[in-house]
C-alpha positions as a Python dict, from the first residue, in 0.01 Angstrom:
ca = {
    (1, 'M'): (0, 0, 0),
    (2, 'E'): (28, 195, 328),
    (3, 'K'): (-118, 544, 303),
    (4, 'I'): (205, 711, 421),
    (5, 'E'): (387, 520, 146),
    (6, 'I'): (152, 671, -112),
    (7, 'I'): (237, 1019, 15),
    (8, 'E'): (611, 946, 1),
    (9, 'Q'): (572, 802, -347),
    (10, 'F'): (396, 1122, -455),
    (11, 'L'): (675, 1334, -303),
    (12, 'D'): (939, 1131, -487),
    (13, 'I'): (758, 1198, -814),
    (14, 'M'): (739, 1570, -734),
    (15, 'W'): (1113, 1573, -672),
    (16, 'H'): (1214, 1370, -979),
    (17, 'E'): (970, 1506, -1236),
    (18, 'R'): (892, 1857, -1115),
    (19, 'G'): (1224, 1947, -953),
    (20, 'L'): (1061, 2085, -637),
    (21, 'S'): (1303, 2222, -379),
    (22, 'D'): (1371, 2053, -46),
    (23, 'N'): (1183, 2331, 133),
    (24, 'T'): (874, 2287, -86),
    (25, 'L'): (884, 1910, -42),
    (26, 'A'): (911, 1952, 335),
    (27, 'S'): (604, 2179, 329),
    (28, 'Y'): (412, 1927, 117),
    (29, 'R'): (509, 1644, 353),
    (30, 'N'): (396, 1840, 658),
    (31, 'D'): (68, 1952, 496),
    (32, 'L'): (-22, 1603, 374),
    (33, 'S'): (75, 1442, 704),
    (34, 'Q'): (-159, 1679, 891),
    (35, 'Y'): (-433, 1603, 641),
    (36, 'H'): (-376, 1226, 670),
    (37, 'H'): (-385, 1250, 1051),
    (38, 'W'): (-717, 1438, 1038),
    (39, 'L'): (-866, 1178, 805),
    (40, 'A'): (-760, 899, 1041),
    (41, 'Q'): (-923, 1077, 1334),
    (42, 'H'): (-1246, 1100, 1134),
    (43, 'K'): (-1223, 742, 1008),
    (44, 'Q'): (-1169, 846, 647),
    (45, 'Q'): (-927, 709, 388),
    (46, 'L'): (-703, 893, 140),
    (47, 'L'): (-824, 677, -146),
    (48, 'T'): (-1196, 700, -74),
    (49, 'V'): (-1255, 1043, 85),
    (50, 'D'): (-1496, 1272, -104),
    (51, 'R'): (-1507, 1644, -171),
    (52, 'L'): (-1732, 1723, 126),
    (53, 'E'): (-1488, 1565, 371),
    (54, 'I'): (-1199, 1763, 223),
    (55, 'Q'): (-1407, 2079, 261),
    (56, 'A'): (-1471, 1981, 624),
    (57, 'F'): (-1096, 1945, 678),
    (58, 'M'): (-1029, 2289, 529),
    (59, 'A'): (-1303, 2439, 748),
    (60, 'S'): (-1140, 2281, 1053),
    (61, 'R'): (-819, 2468, 971),
    (62, 'F'): (-1003, 2800, 982),
    (63, 'D'): (-1169, 2700, 1310),
    (64, 'L'): (-823, 2638, 1457),
    (65, 'G'): (-715, 2989, 1360),
    (66, 'Y'): (-494, 2910, 1060),
    (67, 'K'): (-446, 3197, 818),
    (68, 'A'): (-602, 3192, 471),
    (69, 'S'): (-254, 3181, 316),
    (70, 'S'): (-162, 2870, 516),
    (71, 'T'): (-490, 2700, 431),
    (72, 'A'): (-454, 2786, 62),
    (73, 'R'): (-103, 2640, 58),
    (74, 'Q'): (-226, 2321, 222),
    (75, 'L'): (-511, 2287, -27),
    (76, 'S'): (-259, 2329, -309),
    (77, 'A'): (-60, 2031, -176),
    (78, 'I'): (-376, 1820, -138),
    (79, 'R'): (-491, 1917, -486),
    (80, 'R'): (-160, 1812, -643),
    (81, 'F'): (-171, 1488, -447),
    (82, 'Y'): (-514, 1390, -582),
    (83, 'Q'): (-422, 1494, -934),
    (84, 'Y'): (-133, 1249, -903),
    (85, 'L'): (-359, 970, -769),
    (86, 'Y'): (-606, 1026, -1052),
    (87, 'R'): (-332, 1029, -1316),
    (88, 'E'): (-185, 707, -1177),
    (89, 'Q'): (-534, 547, -1170),
    (90, 'M'): (-526, 497, -792),
    (91, 'R'): (-855, 685, -789),
    (92, 'D'): (-1117, 713, -1059),
    (93, 'D'): (-1192, 1076, -971),
    (94, 'D'): (-1027, 1391, -837),
    (95, 'P'): (-1224, 1508, -530),
    (96, 'T'): (-1048, 1846, -531),
    (97, 'A'): (-1145, 1936, -889),
    (98, 'L'): (-1436, 2159, -786),
    (99, 'L'): (-1280, 2305, -472),
    (100, 'T'): (-1183, 2672, -468),
    (101, 'S'): (-891, 2817, -276),
    (102, 'P'): (-948, 3074, 0),
    (103, 'K'): (-931, 3431, -128),
    (104, 'L'): (-607, 3596, -19),
    (105, 'P'): (-562, 3968, 36),
    (106, 'Q'): (-296, 4110, -192),
    (107, 'R'): (11, 4168, 23),
    (108, 'L'): (259, 4424, -100),
    (109, 'P'): (627, 4344, -51),
    (110, 'D'): (819, 4529, 220),
    (111, 'D'): (945, 4853, 66),
    (112, 'L'): (1292, 4988, 146),
    (113, 'S'): (1385, 5331, 14),
    (114, 'E'): (1715, 5374, -169),
    (115, 'A'): (1852, 5565, 133),
    (116, 'E'): (1759, 5275, 363),
    (117, 'V'): (1929, 5027, 129),
    (118, 'D'): (2242, 5244, 129),
    (119, 'A'): (2239, 5253, 511),
    (120, 'L'): (2191, 4876, 530),
    (121, 'L'): (2476, 4807, 289),
    (122, 'A'): (2705, 5042, 482),
    (123, 'A'): (2639, 4873, 820),
    (124, 'P'): (2903, 4590, 819),
    (125, 'E'): (3251, 4651, 965),
    (126, 'L'): (3483, 4558, 680),
    (127, 'D'): (3788, 4458, 887),
    (128, 'D'): (3597, 4149, 1007),
    (129, 'P'): (3591, 3861, 751),
    (130, 'I'): (3239, 3758, 857),
    (131, 'Q'): (3105, 4110, 811),
    (132, 'L'): (3297, 4146, 485),
    (133, 'R'): (3120, 3829, 369),
    (134, 'D'): (2786, 3974, 477),
    (135, 'K'): (2860, 4299, 292),
    (136, 'A'): (2934, 4106, -28),
    (137, 'M'): (2620, 3895, 13),
    (138, 'M'): (2393, 4195, 66),
    (139, 'E'): (2548, 4381, -227),
    (140, 'L'): (2499, 4075, -449),
    (141, 'L'): (2143, 4025, -329),
    (142, 'Y'): (2045, 4385, -401),
    (143, 'A'): (2225, 4383, -736),
    (144, 'T'): (2072, 4058, -864),
    (145, 'G'): (1741, 4003, -684),
    (146, 'L'): (1832, 3642, -604),
    (147, 'R'): (1621, 3444, -363),
    (148, 'V'): (1797, 3398, -28),
    (149, 'S'): (1807, 3022, -87),
    (150, 'E'): (1980, 3085, -421),
    (151, 'L'): (2229, 3326, -262),
    (152, 'V'): (2342, 3101, 23),
    (153, 'G'): (2368, 2805, -216),
    (154, 'L'): (2604, 2970, -465),
    (155, 'S'): (2910, 2769, -568),
    (156, 'M'): (3234, 2910, -706),
    (157, 'E'): (3165, 2767, -1050),
    (158, 'S'): (2829, 2948, -1067),
    (159, 'V'): (2989, 3294, -1037),
    (160, 'S'): (3190, 3453, -1320),
    (161, 'L'): (3354, 3769, -1185),
    (162, 'R'): (3526, 3832, -1519),
    (163, 'Q'): (3194, 3835, -1705),
    (164, 'G'): (3002, 3982, -1412),
    (165, 'L'): (2740, 3706, -1422),
    (166, 'V'): (2591, 3464, -1173),
    (167, 'R'): (2420, 3142, -1281),
    (168, 'V'): (2143, 3019, -1053),
    (169, 'T'): (1898, 2733, -1055),
    (170, 'G'): (1563, 2858, -928),
    (171, 'K'): (1226, 2704, -855),
    (172, 'G'): (1137, 2405, -1068),
    (173, 'G'): (1502, 2353, -1161),
    (174, 'K'): (1495, 2648, -1402),
    (175, 'E'): (1838, 2798, -1471),
    (176, 'R'): (1897, 3167, -1539),
    (177, 'L'): (2191, 3406, -1581),
    (178, 'V'): (2179, 3731, -1387),
    (179, 'P'): (2420, 4027, -1429),
    (180, 'M'): (2597, 4126, -1107),
    (181, 'G'): (2687, 4491, -1164),
    (182, 'E'): (3016, 4658, -1073),
    (183, 'E'): (2954, 4701, -699),
    (184, 'A'): (2855, 4339, -642),
    (185, 'V'): (3150, 4216, -851),
    (186, 'Y'): (3390, 4435, -649),
    (187, 'W'): (3267, 4324, -307),
    (188, 'T'): (3237, 3955, -402),
    (189, 'E'): (3589, 3963, -545),
    (190, 'R'): (3720, 4142, -237),
    (191, 'F'): (3564, 3890, 1),
    (192, 'I'): (3702, 3597, -197),
    (193, 'A'): (4048, 3756, -189),
    (194, 'E'): (4051, 3879, 171),
    (195, 'G'): (3802, 3688, 382),
    (196, 'R'): (3692, 3357, 233),
    (197, 'A'): (4010, 3161, 317),
    (198, 'T'): (3989, 3277, 680),
    (199, 'L'): (3638, 3135, 715),
    (200, 'L'): (3729, 2810, 539),
    (201, 'K'): (4022, 2754, 782),
    (202, 'G'): (4213, 2536, 538),
    (203, 'L'): (3909, 2340, 422),
    (204, 'T'): (3853, 2274, 52),
    (205, 'S'): (3508, 2394, -44),
    (206, 'D'): (3319, 2520, -350),
    (207, 'V'): (3085, 2744, -150),
    (208, 'V'): (3119, 3115, -231),
    (209, 'F'): (2997, 3249, 103),
    (210, 'P'): (3092, 2994, 372),
    (211, 'S'): (2962, 2995, 727),
    (212, 'K'): (3197, 3009, 1027),
    (213, 'R'): (3221, 2629, 996),
    (214, 'G'): (3319, 2648, 631),
    (215, 'N'): (2998, 2506, 483),
    (216, 'F'): (2686, 2653, 326),
    (217, 'M'): (2514, 2917, 537),
    (218, 'T'): (2147, 2855, 617),
    (219, 'R'): (1872, 3092, 511),
    (220, 'Q'): (1788, 3145, 878),
    (221, 'T'): (2144, 3251, 960),
    (222, 'F'): (2146, 3505, 678),
    (223, 'W'): (1809, 3638, 798),
    (224, 'H'): (1950, 3692, 1148),
    (225, 'R'): (2252, 3873, 1000),
    (226, 'L'): (2022, 4096, 793),
    (227, 'K'): (1815, 4185, 1099),
    (228, 'H'): (2133, 4272, 1289),
    (229, 'Y'): (2249, 4513, 1019),
    (230, 'S'): (1906, 4674, 994),
    (231, 'Q'): (1929, 4754, 1365),
    (232, 'V'): (2281, 4892, 1322),
    (233, 'A'): (2156, 5109, 1035),
    (234, 'G'): (1857, 5232, 1236),
    (235, 'I'): (1603, 5099, 987),
    (236, 'T'): (1251, 5082, 1130),
    (237, 'T'): (1084, 4936, 819),
    (238, 'H'): (974, 4576, 876),
    (239, 'L'): (1226, 4347, 707),
    (240, 'S'): (1180, 3999, 569),
    (241, 'P'): (1444, 3759, 432),
    (242, 'H'): (1349, 3878, 81),
    (243, 'T'): (1357, 4252, 155),
    (244, 'L'): (1657, 4320, -71),
    (245, 'R'): (1505, 4108, -349),
    (246, 'H'): (1191, 4320, -324),
    (247, 'A'): (1399, 4640, -324),
    (248, 'F'): (1586, 4519, -634),
    (249, 'A'): (1261, 4473, -828),
    (250, 'T'): (1088, 4789, -703),
    (251, 'H'): (1386, 5017, -766),
    (252, 'L'): (1433, 4877, -1117),
    (253, 'L'): (1070, 4957, -1197),
    (254, 'N'): (1103, 5301, -1038),
    (255, 'Y'): (1376, 5375, -1292),
    (256, 'G'): (1172, 5254, -1587),
    (257, 'A'): (1279, 4891, -1629),
    (258, 'D'): (1054, 4674, -1844),
    (259, 'L'): (833, 4444, -1637),
    (260, 'R'): (922, 4138, -1844),
    (261, 'V'): (1293, 4201, -1795),
    (262, 'V'): (1238, 4217, -1419),
    (263, 'Q'): (1035, 3895, -1444),
    (264, 'M'): (1325, 3723, -1619),
    (265, 'L'): (1583, 3849, -1368),
    (266, 'L'): (1372, 3738, -1070),
    (267, 'G'): (1308, 3396, -1221),
    (268, 'H'): (929, 3428, -1209),
    (269, 'S'): (747, 3187, -1438),
    (270, 'D'): (428, 3397, -1426),
    (271, 'L'): (425, 3769, -1506),
    (272, 'S'): (143, 3825, -1253),
    (273, 'T'): (387, 3738, -975),
    (274, 'T'): (613, 4022, -1086),
    (275, 'Q'): (328, 4269, -1132),
    (276, 'I'): (284, 4311, -757),
    (277, 'Y'): (601, 4523, -760),
    (278, 'T'): (432, 4776, -987),
    (279, 'H'): (189, 4844, -702),
    (280, 'V'): (481, 4918, -469),
    (281, 'A'): (639, 5152, -723),
    (282, 'T'): (306, 5329, -783),
    (283, 'A'): (240, 5362, -411),
    (284, 'R'): (582, 5519, -364),
    (285, 'L'): (520, 5768, -646),
    (286, 'E'): (183, 5862, -495),
    (287, 'Q'): (349, 5918, -158),
    (288, 'L'): (617, 6141, -308),
    (289, 'H'): (352, 6336, -496),
    (290, 'S'): (143, 6396, -184),
    (291, 'E'): (448, 6502, 15),
    (292, 'H'): (608, 6738, -236),
    (293, 'H'): (353, 6864, -489),
    (294, 'P'): (213, 7208, -396),
    (295, 'R'): (-143, 7112, -487),
    (296, 'A'): (-140, 6758, -352),
}
């Protein structure tokens, strides 16, 4: 079997059995292709390479200036690949079993204050159907904490305005119901009534928030729209595509929400992933204390 075929076979299994997203599969394909290319340059084979050679490959990534996070992600793909080969008896060992991932510094999510969120949400001009759509999307994102990929992929059947719920399928194909809240319901309903048909231009579509062409908006397009509104609002805090998702989690915790409830709403499978937001909330409280307490 050709080595590239083995990689594609592995990716098919990851898609069918693990429900990995297209973006994750694309990252795996790119990481494994780079690894395979390096092995070929060093006259090594996927099915016979040993642990020391894999360590040499990882060291080469650092020498080329790749970040620890990028190298750790690539090792994760390679590790899963060899676990698959071992399970399918294409190898009689797993050469990654004793490898350790690079230590990553804990990175706190970008923190928007409530005032900054208010300014961001107030930035769109509501007489424009595109900006009305963007307003509804940002309100829904802040109200639900959806991933951007989940937001842009919403279909009409996944949103119940009457019940105020949105049904999303997250990472690993896991489905969850998330309450929308009154503001998000109002703005989503208003966009559907006043702006959605204009963007669809007579097309029949199930997409809740269509692009100018009437199909699903890309994550990159939404990110550009978000950056535009942050400039309009005069926000200087560094934004990422998940800034409103981070704000959703941090502000819930600031107001005393239970960590496990936030975990469920965000769709995190591991509580430790959610716990990073407690650091943001604590840091904000410490800042407020130092700024306002007379003995700080």
